[in-house]
C-alpha positions in Angstrom: 50.9 -5.9 9.5 47.0 -6.1 9.1 47.2 -9.4 11.0 48.9 -8.0 14.0 46.4 -4.9 14.0 43.6 -7.2 14.1 45.2 -9.5 16.8 45.6 -6.5 18.7 42.0 -5.4 18.1 40.6 -8.8 19.1 42.5 -8.8 22.3 41.2 -5.3 22.9 37.6 -6.0 22.1 35.8 -8.7 19.8 34.3 -7.4 16.6 33.5 -8.8 13.1 35.4 -9.5 9.9 34.6 -6.0 8.5 37.1 -4.3 10.6 39.9 -6.0 8.8 39.1 -3.9 5.8 38.9 -0.6 7.9 42.5 -1.8 9.3 43.5 -2.0 5.7 42.7 1.6 4.8 44.0 2.9 8.1 47.3 1.1 7.2 47.3 2.3 3.7 47.3 5.9 5.0 49.2 5.6 8.1 51.9 3.0 7.4 52.6 2.8 11.2 51.0 -0.3 12.9 50.4 1.6 16.1 48.7 4.6 14.5 46.5 2.3 12.4 45.5 0.4 15.4 44.5 3.5 17.2 42.8 4.9 14.1 40.7 1.8 13.9 39.8 1.7 17.5 38.5 5.4 17.1 36.5 4.4 14.1 34.8 1.5 15.8 34.7 2.8 19.4 34.0 6.5 18.8 32.8 7.3 15.4 30.5 4.7 14.5 27.4 3.9 16.7 27.7 1.5 19.5 26.8 -2.2 18.3 27.7 -1.2 14.7 30.0 -4.2 14.5 28.5 -6.5 17.0 27.6 -10.0 16.2 24.1 -9.2 15.5 24.9 -5.7 13.6 22.0 -4.1 15.4 23.2 -0.6 14.8 23.9 -1.3 11.3 20.5 -2.7 10.4 18.9 0.4 12.2 21.2 2.6 10.1 19.8 1.0 7.0 16.3 1.6 8.0 17.0 5.3 8.6 18.6 5.5 5.2 15.8 3.8 3.8 13.4 6.7 5.0 16.1 9.2 4.2 16.2 7.9 0.7 12.4 7.8 0.4 12.2 11.5 1.3 15.3 12.7 -0.9 14.7 10.3 -3.9 11.1 9.1 -4.0 11.4 8.0 -7.7 14.2 5.8 -6.9 12.6 4.2 -3.8 9.3 3.7 -6.2 11.5 2.0 -8.6 13.0 -0.3 -6.0 9.5 -1.1 -4.6 8.1 -1.8 -8.1 11.0 -4.4 -8.7 11.1 -5.7 -5.1 14.7 -4.4 -4.9 15.9 -4.1 -0.9 18.1 -1.0 -1.1 20.2 -2.6 1.8 21.7 -5.3 -0.3 23.4 -2.3 -2.3 24.2 -0.1 0.5 24.8 -2.2 3.7 28.5 -2.9 3.0 29.1 0.6 1.9 28.0 1.7 5.4 29.8 -1.2 7.1 33.3 -0.5 5.6 32.7 2.9 4.9 33.2 2.5 1.1 36.6 0.8 1.3 35.5 -1.7 -1.3 33.6 0.7 -3.5 35.7 3.8 -4.3 39.0 4.1 -6.2 41.9 5.3 -3.7 42.0 8.9 -4.6 38.3 9.5 -4.0 38.2 7.0 -1.0 40.7 9.0 0.8 38.9 12.2 0.4 35.8 10.6 1.5 37.7 9.2 4.6 39.0 12.6 5.5 35.5 14.0 5.4 34.2 10.8 7.4 37.0 11.2 10.2 36.3 14.9 10.5 32.4 15.0 10.2 31.4 11.4 11.3 28.7 9.1 9.8 26.7 11.6 8.4 29.2 11.6 5.6 27.9 8.2 4.5 24.3 9.1 3.9 25.4 12.3 2.2 27.6 10.3 -0.2 24.9 7.7 -1.1 22.5 10.5 -2.2 24.9 12.0 -4.7 23.3 11.5 -8.1 25.7 10.4 -10.7 25.4 11.9 -14.1 24.7 9.7 -17.0 27.6 8.8 -19.2 28.2 11.2 -22.1 26.9 10.3 -25.3 29.4 9.6 -27.9 29.5 12.1 -30.7 27.8 11.3 -34.0 30.4 10.3 -36.4 30.5 12.5 -39.7 28.7 11.1 -42.6 31.1 10.0 -45.3 31.0 12.0 -48.4 28.8 10.7 -51.2 30.4 9.7 -54.7 29.0 12.8 -56.1 30.6 15.2 -53.6 33.9 13.7 -54.1 33.7 14.2 -57.9 
């Protein structure tokens, strides 16, 4: 079914490979090929900026520059850490934005993100990228075994 949606999409307008992952999420939820096709068209043509999926990915690259500035404003320590270690944030975030987290989140969370994305648009992507994740809980300290004198 994904193949036929992409074939129709290619006839409708040429795009890039990333659209196949968007088509897959549409099919996962909608299950009807025609509905999935029109959902894909709505995402690519209406919700996402023009040229987001063009061969040059112009709008996608611009989006990364805007996000870099946003990240510097909201999380300056993280950006300083990235600079100190010569890390380009777009190596991490570019695919998140391009396929709207399809490959990065488990399905129950992904579906909630997509609900918000379809309702509010692309601002959901930037908001989601800025959610700090709590550190993993520290395991409880195991009780100390009793000493021999305590046992006797």
